[in-house]
N, C-alpha and C positions, 0 to 999 in steps of 0.2 A: 196208675197209682195216685194217691192223694196224700200230700204232705201238708200237715196242719201245724202252724206256728202261732205263738201268742206271747205277749209281754206288755211292757210299759206302754200306755196309750201314746199315740202320735197323731199328727194331723193326717187325715185320710188321704188327701191329695199327694202328700209326700210318700206314703206307703204305696199308693197306686203307681207313682212314677218309678219307684224302686223296683216294683214287680214288673213293670213294663221293660225296664232295663234288663232284668233277669231273663225275661222271655226273649229278648234280642240276643243275649249271650248264650242261652240254651234253647236252640230251636225245637228241642223235644217237648217243651212246655206247650200244652194245648188248652189249658184253662186256668184262670186266675180269679180269685174272689178275695175281697179284703174289707175290713172295717178298720177303725183306728187302733185296735188292739189285737187283731187276729187276721190271719190270712190262710188261704188254701191254695195250693199249687197242684194242678193235675198235669201229669205227663206220662209218657209211655217209655218204659225201659225194659230191656230184655237181659237175661243172664242165665247161667247154668242152673242156678238154684234160687229159692226164695231168699236165702241169706245173702247171696250175691246182689240181687236186685235191691233188697233192703239197705245194704251197705252203700250202694250207689245213690239211692234216694236220700239217705241221711246226709251224705256229703254235699248234695246240691246246695242247700241253704248255707252251710258253713263256707264252702269254697267260693261262693259268689257274694258273701256278706259285704266285703270291702268294694269289689269291682262294680257291683250294682247299687251300692249304697243301701243295702237292706237293713232294717231295724235289728237291733241286737236282741231279738226274740229267741225263745227256746222252742224246740220241737215239742208239741203236745199230742200229736197223733200221726199215724201212718197207716194207710190202708193200701193193700196190694191185692189185686184180683187178677185172675187169668183172663185171657182174651175173650173166651166165650161168655163169661159172666159180664165182663165190661160191655160187650156187644148187646147183651140182653137188657142192659141199663141205658142204652142209647136214648136220647131225647125222643126220637120217633116212637120208641117202644113204651116209654113211660110218661110222655107228655110233659117232661121236665123242661125248665127254661134252658135255652141254648146259650152257651157262652162261646163267642166266636174266637178263632185262633188269635192269640196274643191280645185279647181284649181283657182289661181289668174291670171286673164287675163289682160294685159296692154291694155289701150284704149286711144283714143284721144277724149276728150269731146268737 
């Protein structure tokens, strides 16, 4: 799934360090991208239903806001896809840029 957050602009290195701390606290995180006012967090989560998974995903940002020093940004997007669709989007299949595990990649949204 991909959780997108956005808010008041901050220095990008500060955002990247906070996202790095989040990835250390939540080992399920496998992709991070950020700019000074927007971030995307990609991670794998499983549950009984889409509602269960969405609820877990929405809590990740709020539950780690203080401990990881995350910006006080708000959720602006959530994408949840099942395993087969995710696999079909793999970088090898699409030619997309690969973000390494726990690597925070700057981006221009």
